N, C-alpha and C positions, 0 to 999 in steps of 0.2 A: 349719376344721380344717387346711386346706392352708396358710393364712396362718400359723398357729401353727408348723407344721413348718418353713416357709420362714424364719420369724423365728429359731427355735432354730438352724437350720443357719447362717444368716447371723451370728448372735451368736457361735456357736462359731468360725466362720472369723475373725471380728473379734478375738476374744480370742486365738486362736492367732497371727494376724498381729501383734497388739500385743506378744505375748511375743517373737516373732521380731525385732521392732524393737529391743527391749531387749537380747536375748541374741545378736543376730547378730554374727558374727566380723568381717564385712566391712561398712564403712559403706554401700557400694552395695547390698548385700543388705538392710540395715536400711531404707534409703530406699525400696526397692522393696516391702518388706513394709508400710511405711507407706502407700504408694499403694494396696495391696490393702485395708488397713484403711479408708482414705478411701472406697473404692468400697463396702465393706460398710456403712459409715455412710450413704452416699447411698441404698443399697437399703433400709435401714431407714426412712429418711425417706420414700421412695416408698411403703412399706407403711403408713406413718402418714398418707398422702395429703398430704404436705408437698412438693409438686412443686418449688416455688421453692427450698427449702432443698436438695433433692437435686441440682438442676442447679447451684446455686452451689457446693455441696460438690465436685462433679466439676470444674467449670470453674476455680474459684479454688484449691482445695487440691490436688486430684489433678493438675490441669493446671499452672497457673502456679507455685505455690510449690514443688512437688516437682521441677519442671524446674530451678528455681533452685537447690534443694538439691543435685540431682545434678551440676549444673555446678560448684558450689562444691566438692563432694567430689572431683570429678575434677580440678579445677584445683589443689587442695591437694596432690594426689598423695602421699598418706600412705604413706611408705616403711617407717617403723619402726612395726610394729604393736604391739610390746611397750610403747611409751609410752602406748598407749590403755588398757591395763589398770591399774587402781588397786587399792590395798589397802583393806580394810574399816577405817573409822575412825569417830570419834564422830559426824560429820556424816551418814554413811550409816546408822548405827544410829538416829539421830534421824529420818531420812527414812523408814526402815522403820516406826518407831513411828507417825509421822504418817499413813502410808499405811494402817496397820491401823486407826487411829482413824477415818479417812475411810471405810473400808469398813464399819466398824460403824455409822457415821452413815447411810450409804446403806441398810444393812439395816434400820435403825430407821425410816427414812422409808418404805421399801416395806412395812413392817409396819403402818403407819397406814392406816386405812380412808378417811379423808376428804381424801386428797391429790387436788387438782385442778390440772391444768396449763392449763386454759382461762382466757383473760383474763376480766375482769369483764364481765358482761352477755352472755356467749356461752352460748347454750343447747346442749343435746346435738344438736338438729336442725341448727344452723348450724356445728357443730364441723368437719365435713369441708371447709368453705370456708376454713379458716384457712391452709392451705398455698398458696393461690393468690396470684398477684402482686397482684391487686386488693385482697384483704383485707390483705395485708402493707403495701401502699401506704396504705390507709385508716388502719390503726393507726399506721403509722410517721409519717405527716404530720398526725395529729390528736392521739392520746393520747401519743405518744412523740416529739414534735417537739423538745423541749428536750434529752433525752438524745441524740437523733440529731445535733443541732447541737454538743453537747459533744464527741461522738466525732469530729466533723469538725475541731474545734479541736485536739484531742489528736493526730489524724493529721497535721494541718498542721504542728504544732510538731515532730513526729517527723521529717517531711520536711525542715524547715528545719534541725533539728539534724544530720541526716545530711549535708546539703549543707555545713554549717559544718565538720563533722569531716573530710569529704572534701577540702574546700578547704585546711584546715590541713596535711593529708598531702601535697598537691600542692606547696604552697609550701615 
């Protein structure tokens, strides 16, 4: 019962902070609202007993990436706030339509009875061990080793591309 109440409170705070990210007048306020949203997501991971994901959420997203965002925002020193506001056009209307369709799809998925988020071969008794570092390592380096290596190649190519672009700007 208490877990349900905690979940609903955390979900409400996550939704409100997500709306503040979108509707915030100041970029710094939006970035700090995003940090709050990241912490809410980490707390939900903890309630799902996914400790590894919760810690990674806090360290990587709320820590490193948001510090980088805040430094970029402060270095840009946005003086003219009126240039940040745009008018409604066809692209934004299409985005609103796609968002509505996405929300309908999520509602349909939640209405299904046979939705399972557990990997193949995982029973209900072993489900709480899924969030541990040991189980993530076991699945990552056995069942998902090829996708893991493909992500490594994609990230390596992104780093090489960023270095090439930065080198062109320096020269």
